[in-house]
Backbone as a printed PyTorch tensor [residue, N CA C, xyz], in Angstrom:
tensor([[[102.4840,  59.6290,  70.0660],
         [104.0950,  60.8480,  70.7290],
         [102.6160,  62.2500,  69.5090]],

        [[102.9430,  63.5170,  70.6180],
         [102.2520,  64.5790,  69.4580],
         [102.9830,  64.7700,  68.1360]],

        [[102.3630,  65.3570,  67.3990],
         [102.6640,  65.8210,  65.9670],
         [102.3950,  67.0440,  65.7610]],

        [[103.4110,  68.0320,  65.0580],
         [102.5710,  68.8600,  64.4310],
         [101.9190,  69.1920,  63.0940]],

        [[101.5730,  70.3700,  62.3340],
         [100.4820,  70.4430,  61.4870],
         [101.4900,  69.7930,  60.0970]],

        [[102.8630,  69.7160,  60.0870],
         [103.5060,  68.5970,  58.6240],
         [103.3670,  67.1570,  59.5270]],

        [[102.8330,  66.6670,  60.4410],
         [103.5220,  65.3410,  61.3280],
         [104.8730,  65.0580,  61.2230]],

        [[104.9140,  65.8320,  61.5530],
         [106.6960,  66.0120,  62.2080],
         [106.6330,  66.0020,  64.0810]],

        [[107.0030,  64.4120,  64.3910],
         [106.8950,  64.5110,  65.9330],
         [107.5570,  65.7540,  66.2440]],

        [[106.7690,  66.2520,  67.7270],
         [107.1490,  67.1290,  68.6270],
         [107.6330,  66.7180,  69.9930]],

        [[108.7010,  66.7130,  69.9570],
         [109.2950,  66.3930,  71.8580],
         [108.9950,  67.8810,  72.8320]],

        [[108.9910,  67.3280,  73.6250],
         [108.2700,  68.5620,  75.2460],
         [109.6760,  68.9320,  75.4380]],

        [[110.5720,  69.9530,  75.4880],
         [111.5400,  69.8010,  76.4170],
         [111.4840,  70.3480,  77.8330]],

        [[112.1950,  70.5400,  78.3470],
         [112.1570,  71.0050,  79.8680],
         [112.2400,  72.5920,  79.6120]],

        [[111.6290,  73.0020,  80.7790],
         [112.4370,  74.9350,  80.8570],
         [113.9250,  74.9250,  80.4510]],

        [[113.8130,  75.5060,  79.1310],
         [115.0470,  75.9510,  78.8150],
         [115.7640,  77.1200,  79.3170]],

        [[114.8140,  77.5250,  80.5620],
         [115.8880,  78.4140,  81.5090],
         [116.5030,  77.9470,  82.5970]],

        [[115.7750,  76.6890,  82.6910],
         [116.3490,  76.2980,  83.9780],
         [117.8330,  75.3410,  83.8900]],

        [[118.2310,  75.4410,  85.3780],
         [119.7050,  74.8530,  84.9940],
         [119.3210,  73.5840,  85.1790]],

        [[120.4040,  72.7850,  84.3470],
         [120.5240,  71.1630,  84.4510],
         [121.4320,  70.7180,  85.4890]],

        [[121.9010,  71.9910,  86.4100],
         [123.2790,  72.0410,  87.4510],
         [122.5520,  71.2900,  88.5080]],

        [[123.1360,  70.5200,  89.5460],
         [122.4630,  70.8060,  90.7130],
         [122.6920,  71.7770,  91.4400]],

        [[121.5310,  72.3680,  92.4660],
         [121.2790,  73.8570,  92.7430],
         [121.1680,  73.1500,  94.0870]],

        [[121.6140,  74.3890,  94.9880],
         [121.8820,  74.1400,  96.4000],
         [121.7820,  75.6710,  97.3260]],

        [[120.8010,  75.9060,  98.1830],
         [120.4360,  76.9650,  98.7040],
         [120.8070,  76.8590, 100.0460]],

        [[121.4530,  77.9490, 100.9130],
         [121.7980,  77.8400, 102.3500],
         [120.9570,  79.4820, 102.4630]],

        [[120.2800,  78.8600, 103.5660],
         [119.3800,  80.5570, 104.2940],
         [119.3390,  80.3790, 105.6200]],

        [[119.7990,  81.0900, 106.1810],
         [119.3500,  81.3310, 107.8190],
         [119.1390,  82.5120, 108.3280]],

        [[119.5660,  82.7930, 109.6970],
         [119.7390,  83.7610, 110.2840],
         [121.2910,  83.6310, 111.4950]],

        [[121.5000,  84.6990, 111.5160],
         [122.8530,  84.8140, 112.5960],
         [122.9200,  86.0990, 113.1900]],

        [[123.5770,  85.8300, 114.5010],
         [123.9140,  87.0800, 114.7790],
         [125.6260,  87.2570, 115.3740]],

        [[125.9830,  88.0090, 114.5500],
         [127.5490,  87.9060, 114.4840],
         [128.2040,  88.4070, 115.6420]],

        [[129.0960,  87.7090, 115.3550],
         [130.5960,  88.2420, 116.7830],
         [130.3720,  89.7620, 117.0560]],

        [[131.0380,  90.0120, 117.9790],
         [131.3440,  91.6080, 118.2320],
         [132.3430,  91.8860, 116.8860]],

        [[132.4850,  92.6980, 116.3500],
         [133.1270,  93.1400, 115.5020],
         [133.3760,  91.8690, 114.4260]],

        [[132.4130,  91.7840, 113.7300],
         [132.7510,  90.5970, 112.9280],
         [134.1320,  90.4770, 111.5380]],

        [[134.4350,  89.3640, 111.6470],
         [135.4280,  88.8250, 110.3490],
         [134.3910,  87.8660, 109.3610]],

        [[134.8600,  87.1970, 109.5610],
         [134.1540,  86.1330, 108.2520],
         [133.3140,  85.4640, 109.7220]],

        [[131.5860,  85.6110, 108.5400],
         [130.8180,  85.0390, 109.0840],
         [130.1190,  83.8360, 108.2480]],

        [[130.2460,  83.5270, 107.8550],
         [130.0320,  82.6980, 106.8910],
         [131.1480,  82.4050, 106.0290]],

        [[131.4860,  81.1980, 105.5410],
         [132.5590,  80.4940, 104.3310],
         [131.9270,  79.2030, 104.1020]],

        [[132.5020,  79.6310, 102.4050],
         [131.9930,  78.3460, 101.5930],
         [133.5610,  77.8540, 100.6420]],

        [[133.7120,  76.4350, 101.2490],
         [134.9230,  75.7500, 100.6340],
         [134.6960,  74.7890,  99.4390]],

        [[135.1570,  75.4040,  98.8250],
         [134.7550,  74.3720,  97.3960],
         [135.0150,  73.3520,  97.4850]],

        [[135.3190,  72.3080,  96.2400],
         [135.7980,  70.9470,  96.4470],
         [136.4720,  70.1990,  95.3900]],

        [[136.7720,  69.2770,  96.3620],
         [137.9400,  68.3570,  95.4440],
         [137.4080,  67.7300,  94.0880]],

        [[136.1720,  67.5850,  93.8410],
         [135.1810,  66.4170,  93.0500],
         [134.4030,  67.6240,  92.3580]],

        [[134.3870,  68.3560,  92.4370],
         [132.9260,  69.3670,  91.3370],
         [133.9310,  70.9100,  91.5830]],

        [[133.7430,  71.6570,  90.5020],
         [133.2060,  73.0720,  90.3670],
         [131.5950,  73.5800,  90.6150]],

        [[132.2180,  74.2490,  92.1490],
         [131.0290,  75.1210,  92.6820],
         [131.0510,  76.6410,  92.1260]],

        [[129.7510,  76.9430,  91.9030],
         [129.4020,  78.5900,  90.8630],
         [128.6710,  78.8190,  91.6980]],

        [[129.0330,  79.8170,  93.2540],
         [128.2520,  80.7070,  93.5160],
         [127.7350,  82.2140,  93.0500]],

        [[126.1770,  81.8700,  92.4890],
         [125.4370,  82.4200,  91.9000],
         [124.6180,  83.8290,  92.4840]],

        [[124.3960,  83.4450,  93.5910],
         [124.0780,  84.8920,  94.7910],
         [124.4930,  84.7970,  95.8840]],

        [[124.0650,  86.1010,  96.3900],
         [124.7520,  86.2190,  97.7570],
         [123.9830,  87.3560,  98.3450]],

        [[122.9040,  86.6490,  99.3010],
         [121.8670,  88.2570,  99.6360],
         [122.0480,  87.9390, 100.8360]],

        [[122.7590,  89.4650, 101.6640],
         [122.2470,  89.4190, 103.0820],
         [121.7230,  90.9480, 103.6520]],

        [[120.6090,  90.4190, 104.5540],
         [119.7640,  91.4830, 105.0870],
         [120.3530,  91.1470, 106.5990]],

        [[120.3880,  93.1660, 107.0160],
         [120.5280,  93.2080, 107.6390],
         [119.2620,  94.1880, 108.8330]],

        [[119.4100,  93.4410, 110.0470],
         [118.0980,  94.1180, 110.8730],
         [118.9190,  94.6560, 112.0390]],

        [[118.5800,  95.9620, 112.7310],
         [119.1200,  96.0120, 113.9910],
         [118.2690,  96.5210, 114.5800]],

        [[118.5240,  97.2900, 116.1600],
         [117.6570,  97.7560, 116.8340],
         [117.6030,  99.5750, 117.2160]],

        [[118.8610,  99.7700, 116.1450],
         [119.1580, 100.9290, 116.4080],
         [120.2350, 101.4530, 114.9590]],

        [[120.2330, 102.4340, 114.9400],
         [121.0270, 103.3970, 113.5030],
         [121.8440, 103.1980, 113.4810]],

        [[122.5700, 103.1950, 111.8150],
         [123.8580, 103.0720, 111.9980],
         [124.3460, 102.7740, 110.4660]],

        [[125.6400, 101.9240, 110.4430],
         [126.0600, 101.0680, 108.8120],
         [126.9450, 100.1640, 109.2550]],

        [[126.5740,  99.1850, 108.3760],
         [127.5410,  97.9390, 108.5030],
         [127.8530,  97.3890, 107.2580]],

        [[129.1900,  97.1360, 106.8990],
         [129.9480,  96.6510, 106.6560],
         [129.8040,  94.9430, 106.0730]],

        [[129.5000,  94.8320, 104.6550],
         [129.8610,  93.3240, 104.0530],
         [131.0010,  93.0880, 102.8680]],

        [[131.3480,  92.2020, 103.0630],
         [132.7260,  92.0490, 102.2160],
         [132.6020,  90.7340, 101.6120]],

        [[132.6910,  90.4680, 100.6660],
         [132.8870,  89.1640,  99.7260],
         [134.5680,  89.0380,  99.8140]],

        [[135.0240,  88.0910,  99.9560],
         [136.4240,  87.7410,  99.9700],
         [136.7270,  86.1780,  99.5410]],

        [[137.5560,  86.0470,  98.8270],
         [137.9850,  85.0650,  98.1650],
         [139.1330,  84.7070,  99.2410]],

        [[139.5170,  83.3570,  99.3460],
         [140.7040,  82.9630, 100.6340],
         [140.9900,  81.5430,  99.7930]],

        [[142.3540,  81.4020,  99.8920],
         [143.3070,  80.0310,  99.5240],
         [143.2350,  79.3700, 100.6120]],

        [[142.9340,  79.7050, 101.4010],
         [143.3870,  78.7280, 102.7790],
         [142.0840,  78.8340, 103.9790]],

        [[142.5480,  78.3300, 104.6870],
         [140.5850,  77.9100, 105.7050],
         [140.6760,  78.6250, 107.2510]],

        [[139.9410,  79.6680, 106.9840],
         [139.3710,  80.0940, 108.2660],
         [139.5720,  79.0260, 109.0670]],

        [[140.3380,  79.1810, 110.6830],
         [140.1110,  78.3270, 111.7140],
         [139.8290,  78.9610, 113.0150]],

        [[139.3920,  77.8460, 113.9190],
         [138.9290,  78.5940, 115.4380],
         [138.0280,  79.2220, 115.4740]],

        [[137.6770,  79.8770, 116.7170],
         [136.2290,  80.2660, 116.9870],
         [135.1600,  79.3310, 116.9910]],

        [[133.8230,  79.9770, 117.0550],
         [132.4930,  79.1210, 117.0180],
         [131.7480,  78.8630, 115.9360]],

        [[131.7930,  77.7590, 115.0500],
         [131.0790,  77.7340, 113.9450],
         [130.0520,  76.5530, 113.9290]],

        [[129.0750,  76.4230, 112.8050],
         [128.5610,  74.9250, 112.7110],
         [128.2230,  75.2020, 111.3560]],

        [[128.1350,  73.6680, 110.7110],
         [127.8910,  73.4000, 109.7230],
         [125.8000,  73.2840, 109.3850]],

        [[125.5010,  74.1970, 108.8480],
         [124.0700,  74.3040, 108.7340],
         [124.0040,  73.3980, 107.7350]],

        [[122.3810,  73.3180, 107.7560],
         [121.7180,  72.3420, 106.4500],
         [121.9280,  72.6110, 104.9690]],

        [[122.2430,  72.5230, 104.4610],
         [122.2520,  72.6840, 102.7390],
         [120.7260,  72.2930, 102.3540]],

        [[120.0720,  73.3600, 101.5600],
         [118.8460,  72.6710, 100.9850],
         [118.9740,  72.6310,  99.1010]],

        [[118.4900,  71.6840,  98.7660],
         [118.5880,  71.2370,  97.1270],
         [117.2840,  71.4970,  96.9050]],

        [[117.3350,  72.2510,  95.4490],
         [116.2820,  72.9880,  94.7840],
         [115.9250,  70.8500,  94.1560]],

        [[116.2030,  69.9480,  93.7990],
         [116.2320,  68.9900,  93.3910],
         [116.0430,  68.0180,  94.3810]],

        [[114.7990,  67.5530,  95.2260],
         [115.4090,  66.2120,  95.7700],
         [116.3890,  65.2740,  95.5300]],

        [[116.5650,  64.5810,  94.1350],
         [117.1520,  63.9390,  93.4880],
         [118.7570,  63.8320,  93.4420]],

        [[119.2480,  65.5700,  93.6320],
         [120.7450,  65.9770,  93.4280],
         [121.1680,  65.0830,  94.6100]],

        [[122.1880,  65.2170,  94.0030],
         [123.4580,  64.5350,  95.2030],
         [123.6320,  65.3870,  96.2450]],

        [[123.9020,  64.9020,  97.2710],
         [124.7150,  65.4910,  98.5220],
         [125.5750,  66.7180,  97.7810]],

        [[125.2860,  68.1940,  98.3410],
         [126.3510,  69.0740,  97.9650],
         [127.3030,  68.4830,  98.4600]],

        [[128.7690,  68.8800,  97.9250],
         [130.0040,  68.6630,  97.7760],
         [130.7380,  69.7010,  98.5690]],

        [[130.7050,  71.4680,  98.7140],
         [130.5900,  72.4150,  98.5960],
         [130.4090,  72.8910, 100.9980]],

        [[131.6170,  72.6760, 101.5980],
         [131.2260,  72.7210, 103.0180],
         [131.1060,  73.9420, 103.0560]],

        [[130.1570,  74.3230, 104.0190],
         [129.8620,  75.9010, 104.6530],
         [129.6600,  76.0520, 106.3360]],

        [[130.4220,  76.7830, 106.8630],
         [129.9320,  76.8340, 108.0050],
         [129.8490,  78.4640, 107.8590]],

        [[129.1470,  78.6230, 109.5540],
         [128.5190,  80.0310, 110.1270],
         [129.0060,  79.8850, 111.0340]],

        [[129.5540,  81.4910, 111.5060],
         [130.5910,  81.6510, 112.3620],
         [129.3720,  82.0940, 113.7810]],

        [[129.3660,  82.1880, 114.8340],
         [128.8960,  83.3160, 115.8110],
         [130.0300,  83.7460, 116.7000]],

        [[131.1260,  83.2940, 116.8150],
         [132.2770,  83.9270, 117.2400],
         [133.7380,  83.7260, 116.3620]],

        [[134.2900,  85.0410, 116.4070],
         [135.1600,  84.9450, 115.3060],
         [136.1660,  84.3390, 115.1420]],

        [[136.3830,  83.6910, 113.9840],
         [137.8070,  83.1280, 114.0480],
         [139.0560,  83.2840, 114.8210]],

        [[140.0640,  82.6290, 115.2080],
         [141.0360,  82.8160, 115.4370],
         [141.8840,  83.2020, 114.5800]],

        [[141.7460,  82.5450, 113.2950],
         [143.0250,  83.0110, 112.3190],
         [141.5850,  82.6170, 111.1230]],

        [[141.9150,  83.9990, 110.2300],
         [141.5750,  83.9440, 108.6770],
         [142.1190,  83.1530, 108.0540]],

        [[141.3830,  83.0160, 106.7090],
         [142.4060,  82.5180, 105.6100],
         [142.7580,  83.3440, 104.8810]],

        [[144.0240,  82.8460, 104.1130],
         [144.9400,  83.6920, 103.2170],
         [143.7410,  84.3140, 102.3170]],

        [[144.1890,  86.0380, 102.0860],
         [143.5130,  86.5620, 101.7900],
         [144.0080,  86.5890, 100.1100]],

        [[143.0860,  86.1150,  99.0520],
         [143.2340,  85.7010,  97.5900],
         [142.9010,  87.7560,  97.0130]],

        [[141.4030,  87.9130,  97.3260],
         [141.1290,  89.1860,  97.0020],
         [139.7640,  89.5480,  97.2860]],

        [[139.8970,  90.9380,  97.3000],
         [138.0770,  91.0730,  98.2710],
         [137.5010,  91.3870,  96.7510]],

        [[136.3050,  90.5140,  96.7380],
         [135.5650,  90.8390,  95.1910],
         [134.3960,  91.3470,  95.2830]],

        [[133.5210,  91.7230,  96.2110],
         [132.2980,  92.5290,  96.8110],
         [132.5720,  92.7400,  97.7320]],

        [[131.7140,  94.3920,  97.7540],
         [131.4680,  95.3130,  99.1360],
         [130.3980,  95.9050,  98.9440]],

        [[129.8780,  96.5260, 100.4540],
         [128.5930,  96.8150, 100.2140],
         [128.5240,  97.1990, 101.5890]],

        [[127.8070,  98.7210, 101.5180],
         [127.6610,  99.3980, 103.0980],
         [125.7410,  99.1430, 103.3650]],

        [[125.2760,  98.5540, 104.4680],
         [124.3010,  98.6030, 104.6850],
         [123.7480,  99.8220, 105.7290]],

        [[123.2830, 100.5130, 105.2000],
         [122.6750, 101.9840, 106.0820],
         [121.3740, 101.9850, 107.0790]],

        [[120.7830, 102.5570, 108.0320],
         [119.9430, 102.5280, 108.5790],
         [119.8320, 103.6270, 109.2090]],

        [[118.4480, 104.3700, 109.0890],
         [118.3970, 105.7830, 109.9610],
         [118.0600, 105.4280, 111.3110]],

        [[117.2520, 104.6440, 111.4720],
         [116.7200, 103.9800, 112.7760],
         [116.6250, 102.4890, 112.4740]],

        [[115.7650, 101.7180, 113.7260],
         [116.1760, 100.0560, 113.8170],
         [115.1540,  99.7490, 112.7160]],

        [[114.8660,  98.7040, 112.2330],
         [114.3390,  97.8560, 110.9790],
         [115.4210,  96.9660, 110.6710]],

        [[114.7580,  97.0360, 109.2920],
         [115.5040,  95.7830, 108.0690],
         [115.8510,  96.8010, 107.1860]],

        [[117.1590,  96.9050, 106.3610],
         [117.7190,  97.6730, 105.6660],
         [117.7410,  96.8560, 104.3110]],

        [[118.0250,  97.7640, 103.4820],
         [117.7690,  97.4060, 101.5940],
         [119.1640,  95.9870, 102.0510]],

        [[119.2210,  94.9950, 101.1260],
         [120.1850,  94.0870, 101.1840],
         [121.1490,  94.5090, 100.5050]],

        [[122.3740,  93.7920, 100.8610],
         [123.4690,  93.4360, 100.0530],
         [123.4750,  92.4640,  99.2910]],

        [[123.3090,  92.7930,  97.7400],
         [122.8340,  91.9670,  97.2500],
         [124.0560,  91.1070,  95.8440]],

        [[124.5260,  90.7130,  95.8090],
         [125.5910,  90.3530,  94.7970],
         [124.7410,  88.6900,  94.1670]],

        [[124.6130,  89.5190,  92.9590],
         [123.7910,  88.6330,  92.0750],
         [124.9050,  88.5530,  90.4710]],

        [[124.9400,  87.1650,  90.3770],
         [126.1440,  87.1530,  89.4550],
         [125.2300,  86.2050,  88.3880]],

        [[124.0190,  86.7170,  88.0970],
         [122.8580,  85.8780,  87.4650],
         [122.6460,  87.0290,  85.8520]],

        [[122.6400,  87.9990,  86.0070],
         [122.0940,  89.4200,  85.3420],
         [123.8080,  89.4460,  84.4280]],

        [[123.2500,  90.4200,  83.6070],
         [123.9040,  90.8770,  82.1800],
         [125.3010,  89.8830,  82.0300]],

        [[125.2180,  88.8300,  82.1550],
         [125.7500,  87.5340,  81.5400],
         [127.3210,  87.5420,  82.3510]],

        [[126.9950,  88.2100,  83.8010],
         [128.1650,  87.9400,  84.3740],
         [128.7680,  86.2350,  85.0900]],

        [[129.9700,  86.2530,  85.3910],
         [130.4580,  85.2400,  85.1840],
         [130.1520,  84.8100,  87.2470]],

        [[129.6380,  83.4500,  87.3090],
         [129.4560,  83.3800,  88.9330],
         [131.1740,  83.3000,  89.6880]],

        [[130.9760,  83.3670,  90.7780],
         [132.2470,  83.0770,  91.7860],
         [132.5410,  81.7090,  91.2260]],

        [[133.7620,  81.4210,  90.9340],
         [134.0470,  80.1530,  90.9100],
         [135.1280,  79.3890,  91.9650]],

        [[134.5580,  78.5670,  92.6070],
         [135.3130,  77.8090,  93.3010],
         [135.6030,  76.5860,  92.8760]],

        [[136.8800,  76.5710,  92.6040],
         [137.3010,  74.8370,  91.5760],
         [137.9860,  74.0040,  92.3090]],

        [[138.3540,  74.0300,  93.7100],
         [138.5460,  73.2740,  93.9900],
         [138.7160,  73.5850,  95.9220]],

        [[139.5240,  72.4710,  96.7270],
         [138.8360,  72.3820,  98.1320],
         [140.0560,  73.6510,  98.3240]],

        [[140.5630,  73.8040,  98.0500],
         [141.7030,  75.1450,  98.5320],
         [141.3020,  76.6360,  98.3200]],

        [[139.9520,  76.7240,  97.6290],
         [139.2750,  77.5510,  97.3800],
         [137.9700,  78.0860,  98.2590]],

        [[138.1250,  79.0380,  98.6250],
         [136.9190,  79.3530,  99.6870],
         [136.2700,  81.2570,  99.5810]],

        [[135.3220,  81.3190,  99.6770],
         [134.3460,  82.4470,  99.8260],
         [134.4350,  82.7620, 101.1350]],

        [[134.4960,  83.5310, 100.9060],
         [134.2740,  84.0510, 103.0410],
         [133.1030,  85.5820, 103.0290]],

        [[132.0670,  85.3640, 103.9450],
         [131.0070,  86.5050, 103.9150],
         [131.4030,  87.3710, 104.8550]],

        [[132.2210,  88.6470, 105.1810],
         [132.7330,  89.1020, 106.1740],
         [132.0510,  90.4860, 106.5000]],

        [[131.5540,  90.6300, 107.8750],
         [131.9940,  91.8200, 108.4900],
         [132.5630,  93.2550, 108.3030]],

        [[133.9010,  92.5660, 107.9630],
         [134.7340,  94.2600, 107.7110],
         [135.2770,  94.4010, 109.4370]],

        [[135.1780,  93.3990, 110.7440],
         [135.3860,  94.1790, 111.6150],
         [134.7880,  95.2600, 112.5560]],

        [[133.5740,  95.9350, 111.8120],
         [133.0240,  96.9720, 111.9940],
         [132.3580,  96.1560, 113.6150]],

        [[132.1260,  97.6900, 114.3100],
         [131.4130,  97.4670, 115.6680],
         [130.1700,  96.9200, 115.2940]],

        [[129.5580,  95.7980, 115.8540],
         [128.4260,  95.4780, 115.6830],
         [127.3620,  96.3380, 115.9750]],

        [[126.0220,  96.7350, 115.5740],
         [125.0250,  97.2970, 115.8380],
         [124.4630,  96.9850, 116.8130]],

        [[123.6140,  98.1050, 117.7530],
         [122.9890,  97.0980, 118.4500],
         [121.4110,  96.2120, 117.7250]],

        [[121.4740,  95.1370, 118.4370],
         [120.5650,  93.9820, 118.0350],
         [120.8820,  93.6890, 116.6610]],

        [[122.1000,  93.6940, 116.3000],
         [122.4680,  93.3140, 114.5770],
         [122.3170,  91.6300, 114.6410]],

        [[121.3900,  91.0050, 113.4660],
         [121.5690,  90.2070, 112.8940],
         [121.6010,  90.3770, 111.5410]],

        [[122.0030,  89.1080, 111.1680],
         [121.9260,  88.8240, 109.5690],
         [121.3130,  87.8220, 109.1630]],

        [[119.9530,  88.1270, 107.8150],
         [119.4410,  87.0830, 107.2420],
         [120.5530,  86.5290, 105.9590]],

        [[120.6020,  85.5460, 105.4950],
         [121.4660,  85.2800, 104.5990],
         [120.8030,  84.2200, 103.7020]],

        [[121.3600,  84.1970, 102.4120],
         [119.9730,  83.5230, 101.6140],
         [121.4600,  83.1470, 100.3720]],

        [[122.0390,  82.2250,  99.8330],
         [123.4860,  82.0720,  99.1700],
         [122.8360,  81.0310,  98.3290]],

        [[122.8700,  81.1350,  97.0630],
         [122.8810,  80.1090,  96.1220],
         [123.8390,  79.3850,  95.4180]],

        [[124.0410,  78.4380,  94.8930],
         [125.2220,  77.9430,  94.1210],
         [124.8030,  76.7770,  93.3910]],

        [[125.6060,  76.6150,  92.6170],
         [125.0590,  74.8570,  92.3030],
         [126.6130,  74.5400,  91.3880]],

        [[126.5760,  72.9640,  91.3110],
         [127.7190,  72.0390,  91.2770],
         [127.8060,  71.6680,  90.3000]],

        [[129.0760,  71.1090,  89.2880],
         [128.9120,  70.0680,  88.6010],
         [130.2740,  69.7040,  88.3170]]])
């Protein structure tokens, strides 16, 4: 074992800035429904605390305009419509399977879950076609508390506010959370 100049044993520590929590990522592309409401929902877990630390939404369109993004906490599930459960990535292959449940909606849900609170809002604007500056909700800066989903009746919805879909609108999403 290595020693310092005084003969004391030195123990190498892992990167102290690296989280010891299991960290999960969801990234992909989706064409939302016309007048999109909930586009992505994350359901909390009955066995682990879910900490959503960042949500990034990039919007691309073939025409200019403004798109709304809302982060909404819900206390019941959004249902109906057309959704799929995407593959969730892990930063550590030895981390367990995620316990948060995620759905991505391509047709508006028939019923939105019960609103608890709007906790984030952004307007993404275009002068002409292309990709706009992203809507970025980052809870790792300034000692901000992450969005906490403590139980399976806690939901985070990423919502399009029912706005008219821009021509050719596609969302690229990148969401990171930890579970403990």
